[in-house]
C-alpha positions as a Markdown table, in Angstrom:
| # | Residue | x | y | z |
|---|---|---|---|---|
| 1 | Unk | 83.4 | -47.0 | 5.8 |
| 2 | Unk | 84.7 | -43.9 | 7.6 |
| 3 | Unk | 83.0 | -41.7 | 5.0 |
| 4 | Unk | 79.7 | -43.5 | 5.6 |
| 5 | Unk | 80.0 | -43.2 | 9.4 |
| 6 | Unk | 80.7 | -39.5 | 9.0 |
| 7 | Unk | 77.6 | -39.0 | 6.9 |
| 8 | Unk | 75.5 | -40.8 | 9.5 |
| 9 | Unk | 77.1 | -39.1 | 12.6 |
| 10 | Unk | 73.8 | -37.4 | 13.7 |
| 11 | Unk | 71.9 | -40.6 | 14.5 |
| 12 | Unk | 68.8 | -41.4 | 12.5 |
| 13 | Unk | 68.9 | -40.2 | 8.9 |
| 14 | Unk | 66.6 | -40.4 | 5.9 |
| 15 | Unk | 67.9 | -42.1 | 2.7 |
| 16 | Unk | 66.8 | -43.8 | -0.4 |
| 17 | Unk | 67.2 | -47.6 | -0.6 |
| 18 | Unk | 67.3 | -49.4 | -4.0 |
| 19 | Unk | 66.7 | -53.1 | -4.3 |
| 20 | Unk | 66.1 | -55.4 | -7.3 |
| 21 | Unk | 63.2 | -57.7 | -7.8 |
| 22 | Unk | 63.3 | -61.3 | -9.3 |
| 23 | Unk | 63.0 | -59.9 | -12.8 |
| 24 | Unk | 66.0 | -57.5 | -12.4 |
| 25 | Unk | 63.8 | -54.4 | -12.1 |
| 26 | Unk | 65.1 | -51.8 | -9.6 |
| 27 | Unk | 62.8 | -50.5 | -6.9 |
| 28 | Unk | 63.4 | -47.4 | -4.7 |
| 29 | Unk | 62.0 | -46.5 | -1.3 |
| 30 | Unk | 62.7 | -43.8 | 1.2 |
| 31 | Unk | 63.4 | -44.9 | 4.8 |
| 32 | Unk | 65.4 | -44.4 | 7.9 |
| 33 | Unk | 69.0 | -45.4 | 8.1 |
| 34 | Unk | 71.5 | -45.3 | 10.9 |
| 35 | Unk | 75.1 | -46.5 | 11.6 |
| 36 | Unk | 75.3 | -49.7 | 13.5 |
| 37 | Unk | 78.7 | -50.9 | 14.5 |
| 38 | Unk | 80.8 | -51.1 | 11.4 |
| 39 | Unk | 77.8 | -51.4 | 9.2 |
| 40 | Unk | 74.5 | -49.6 | 8.6 |
| 41 | Unk | 70.9 | -50.6 | 9.4 |
| 42 | Unk | 67.8 | -49.9 | 7.4 |
| 43 | Unk | 64.2 | -50.3 | 8.6 |
| 44 | Unk | 61.7 | -51.4 | 5.9 |
| 45 | Unk | 58.1 | -52.4 | 6.6 |
| 46 | Unk | 57.7 | -56.1 | 6.2 |
| 47 | Unk | 54.8 | -55.9 | 3.7 |
| 48 | Unk | 56.8 | -53.8 | 1.2 |
| 49 | Unk | 58.5 | -54.7 | -2.0 |
| 50 | Unk | 61.8 | -53.5 | -0.5 |
| 51 | Unk | 61.5 | -56.2 | 2.2 |
| 52 | Unk | 60.5 | -58.9 | -0.2 |
| 53 | Unk | 63.4 | -58.1 | -2.5 |
| 54 | Unk | 65.8 | -58.2 | 0.5 |
| 55 | Unk | 64.5 | -61.6 | 1.7 |
| 56 | Unk | 65.1 | -63.1 | -1.7 |
| 57 | Unk | 68.7 | -61.9 | -1.6 |
| 58 | Unk | 68.7 | -58.6 | -3.5 |
| 59 | Unk | 71.9 | -56.5 | -3.3 |
| 60 | Unk | 71.2 | -53.0 | -2.1 |
| 61 | Unk | 72.3 | -49.5 | -2.7 |
| 62 | Unk | 71.6 | -46.6 | -0.4 |
| 63 | Unk | 71.6 | -43.0 | -1.7 |
| 64 | Unk | 72.2 | -40.0 | 0.6 |
| 65 | Unk | 71.0 | -36.6 | -0.6 |
| 66 | Unk | 70.0 | -33.3 | 0.9 |
| 67 | Unk | 67.6 | -32.6 | -2.0 |
| 68 | Unk | 64.0 | -33.0 | -1.0 |
| 69 | Unk | 62.9 | -33.1 | -4.7 |
| 70 | Unk | 64.7 | -36.5 | -5.0 |
| 71 | Unk | 62.7 | -37.8 | -2.0 |
| 72 | Unk | 59.6 | -36.4 | -3.5 |
| 73 | Unk | 60.2 | -38.3 | -6.7 |
| 74 | Unk | 60.7 | -41.5 | -4.8 |
| 75 | Unk | 57.6 | -41.2 | -2.6 |
| 76 | Unk | 55.0 | -39.6 | -4.9 |
| 77 | Unk | 56.4 | -39.6 | -8.4 |
| 78 | Unk | 58.2 | -43.0 | -8.9 |
| 79 | Unk | 57.5 | -42.9 | -12.6 |
| 80 | Unk | 60.1 | -40.1 | -12.8 |
| 81 | Unk | 62.9 | -42.1 | -11.3 |
| 82 | Unk | 66.0 | -43.2 | -13.3 |
| 83 | Unk | 68.5 | -45.9 | -12.4 |
| 84 | Unk | 71.8 | -47.1 | -13.6 |
| 85 | Unk | 74.1 | -50.0 | -12.7 |
| 86 | Unk | 76.4 | -49.6 | -9.7 |
| 87 | Unk | 79.9 | -50.7 | -9.2 |
| 88 | Unk | 79.1 | -54.0 | -7.6 |
| 89 | Unk | 77.6 | -56.7 | -9.9 |
| 90 | Unk | 73.8 | -56.8 | -9.6 |
| 91 | Unk | 73.5 | -53.4 | -7.8 |
| 92 | Unk | 71.4 | -50.6 | -9.2 |
| 93 | Unk | 71.8 | -47.0 | -8.0 |
| 94 | Unk | 69.5 | -44.0 | -8.2 |
| 95 | Unk | 70.6 | -41.7 | -11.1 |
| 96 | Unk | 69.8 | -38.3 | -9.4 |
| 97 | Unk | 71.3 | -35.6 | -7.3 |
| 98 | Unk | 73.0 | -37.8 | -4.8 |
| 99 | Unk | 75.8 | -36.9 | -2.4 |
| 100 | Unk | 77.0 | -40.4 | -1.4 |
| 101 | Unk | 76.2 | -43.9 | -2.7 |
| 102 | Unk | 76.6 | -47.0 | -0.6 |
| 103 | Unk | 76.5 | -50.4 | -2.2 |
| 104 | Unk | 75.9 | -53.3 | 0.2 |
| 105 | Unk | 74.5 | -56.7 | 0.9 |
| 106 | Unk | 72.2 | -57.8 | 3.7 |
| 107 | Unk | 74.1 | -59.4 | 6.6 |
| 108 | Unk | 71.4 | -59.9 | 9.3 |
| 109 | Unk | 67.7 | -59.5 | 9.3 |
| 110 | Unk | 65.2 | -59.4 | 12.2 |
| 111 | Unk | 61.5 | -58.6 | 12.4 |
| 112 | Unk | 60.0 | -56.3 | 15.0 |
| 113 | Unk | 56.2 | -56.3 | 14.5 |
| 114 | Unk | 55.5 | -54.7 | 11.2 |
| 115 | Unk | 59.0 | -53.5 | 10.6 |
| 116 | Unk | 62.3 | -55.2 | 9.9 |
| 117 | Unk | 65.8 | -54.3 | 10.9 |
| 118 | Unk | 68.3 | -55.1 | 8.2 |
| 119 | Unk | 72.0 | -54.8 | 8.9 |
| 120 | Unk | 74.0 | -54.1 | 5.8 |
| 121 | Unk | 77.6 | -55.0 | 5.0 |
| 122 | Unk | 79.1 | -52.1 | 3.0 |
| 123 | Unk | 80.9 | -53.2 | -0.1 |
| 124 | Unk | 81.6 | -49.8 | -1.6 |
| 125 | Unk | 81.0 | -46.1 | -0.9 |
| 126 | Unk | 81.6 | -43.3 | -3.3 |
| 127 | Unk | 80.4 | -39.7 | -4.0 |
| 128 | Unk | 77.7 | -38.9 | -6.5 |
| 129 | Unk | 77.2 | -35.7 | -8.4 |
| 130 | Unk | 76.0 | -33.9 | -5.3 |
| 131 | Unk | 72.9 | -32.0 | -4.3 |
| 132 | Unk | 74.8 | -28.7 | -3.6 |
| 133 | Unk | 72.0 | -27.0 | -1.5 |
| 134 | Unk | 72.4 | -24.5 | 1.2 |
| 135 | Unk | 70.3 | -25.2 | 4.3 |
| 136 | Unk | 66.6 | -24.4 | 3.6 |
| 137 | Unk | 63.7 | -24.7 | 6.0 |
| 138 | Unk | 61.4 | -25.4 | 3.1 |
| 139 | Unk | 63.6 | -28.2 | 1.8 |
| 140 | Unk | 63.8 | -29.8 | 5.2 |
| 141 | Unk | 60.1 | -29.4 | 5.8 |
| 142 | Unk | 59.2 | -31.1 | 2.5 |
| 143 | Unk | 61.2 | -34.1 | 3.6 |
| 144 | Unk | 59.4 | -34.0 | 7.0 |
| 145 | Unk | 56.0 | -34.0 | 5.2 |
| 146 | Unk | 57.1 | -37.0 | 3.1 |
| 147 | Unk | 58.1 | -39.0 | 6.2 |
| 148 | Unk | 54.7 | -38.5 | 7.7 |
| 149 | Unk | 52.9 | -39.2 | 4.4 |
| 150 | Unk | 54.8 | -42.6 | 4.4 |
| 151 | Unk | 53.6 | -43.3 | 8.0 |
| 152 | Unk | 50.0 | -42.6 | 7.0 |
| 153 | Unk | 50.3 | -44.9 | 3.9 |
| 154 | Unk | 51.6 | -47.7 | 6.2 |
| 155 | Unk | 48.6 | -47.1 | 8.5 |
| 156 | Unk | 46.2 | -47.2 | 5.6 |
| 157 | Unk | 47.7 | -50.4 | 4.3 |
| 158 | Unk | 47.6 | -52.1 | 7.7 |
| 159 | Unk | 51.3 | -52.3 | 8.0 |
| 160 | Unk | 51.7 | -49.9 | 11.0 |
| 161 | Unk | 51.7 | -51.4 | 14.5 |
| 162 | Unk | 52.6 | -48.3 | 16.5 |
| 163 | Unk | 50.5 | -46.0 | 18.6 |
| 164 | Unk | 47.5 | -44.9 | 16.5 |
| 165 | Unk | 46.7 | -42.1 | 18.9 |
| 166 | Unk | 49.8 | -40.4 | 17.4 |
| 167 | Unk | 47.9 | -39.8 | 14.1 |
| 168 | Unk | 46.6 | -36.4 | 15.3 |
| 169 | Unk | 50.1 | -35.3 | 15.9 |
| 170 | Unk | 51.2 | -36.6 | 12.5 |
| 171 | Unk | 48.5 | -34.4 | 10.9 |
| 172 | Unk | 49.7 | -31.4 | 12.8 |
| 173 | Unk | 53.2 | -32.0 | 11.7 |
| 174 | Unk | 52.0 | -32.3 | 8.1 |
| 175 | Unk | 50.0 | -29.1 | 8.3 |
| 176 | Unk | 52.9 | -27.1 | 9.7 |
| 177 | Unk | 55.5 | -28.7 | 7.3 |
| 178 | Unk | 53.5 | -28.0 | 4.2 |
| 179 | Unk | 52.7 | -24.5 | 5.3 |
| 180 | Unk | 56.4 | -23.7 | 5.6 |
| 181 | Unk | 57.0 | -25.2 | 2.1 |
| 182 | Unk | 54.3 | -23.0 | 0.7 |
| 183 | Unk | 55.5 | -19.9 | 2.5 |
| 184 | Unk | 59.3 | -20.2 | 1.9 |
| 185 | Unk | 59.8 | -22.7 | -0.9 |
| 186 | Unk | 60.4 | -22.3 | -4.6 |
| 187 | Unk | 57.9 | -23.2 | -7.2 |
| 188 | Unk | 59.4 | -26.7 | -7.6 |
| 189 | Unk | 59.1 | -27.3 | -3.8 |
| 190 | Unk | 55.5 | -26.1 | -3.8 |
| 191 | Unk | 54.6 | -28.4 | -6.7 |
| 192 | Unk | 55.9 | -31.3 | -4.6 |
| 193 | Unk | 53.9 | -30.1 | -1.6 |
| 194 | Unk | 50.8 | -30.1 | -3.8 |
| 195 | Unk | 51.7 | -33.7 | -4.9 |
| 196 | Unk | 51.8 | -34.7 | -1.2 |
| 197 | Unk | 48.4 | -33.1 | -0.7 |
| 198 | Unk | 47.0 | -35.0 | -3.7 |
| 199 | Unk | 48.3 | -38.3 | -2.2 |
| 200 | Unk | 46.8 | -37.4 | 1.2 |
| 201 | Unk | 43.4 | -36.9 | -0.5 |
| 202 | Unk | 43.8 | -40.2 | -2.2 |
| 203 | Unk | 44.2 | -41.8 | 1.2 |
| 204 | Unk | 41.1 | -40.0 | 2.5 |
| 205 | Unk | 43.1 | -37.7 | 4.8 |
| 206 | Unk | 42.1 | -34.1 | 5.2 |
| 207 | Unk | 44.4 | -31.6 | 6.8 |
């Protein structure tokens, strides 16, 4: 657990949560994670597959990575994801460039409007193959754009209960983030930025 707390020492972090549905099929979603006591908390929207899987008792894995391409695959290219069995029975983990895996079970769940707070009991934590990336503004900004794309999706699906007057600021963040990716990023990052733009257009959002 000390390793997990160290990874989460800067407060709110982004991670990838994998749950399993009633047929045994794994499902991945990007969301916020933070340390809470001796456990960790995740915050899914209550109208999502992740939440439904947790309610029905799915075990959970959390993948921590610094690689924005992994987040991009989860958010806009889920058909590209690969999974494999974890160490704990019934757990699936994301088979990708992951720095740390956490396998857990839900210990407490509470709803707050359209989001839930799920406290996880950590069963195991171990290193993955690693993302091995020096700090990159383009890499960080791609993750930022994916965070706000997810917010806009939630708004479009009616699962967002926050301040809708914030939407203008979200669009400004998206414009700036994607401009940095295009200016400083590699071809692979720019391809993912274009995938974000395609998804925004699908939602009817113009930036």
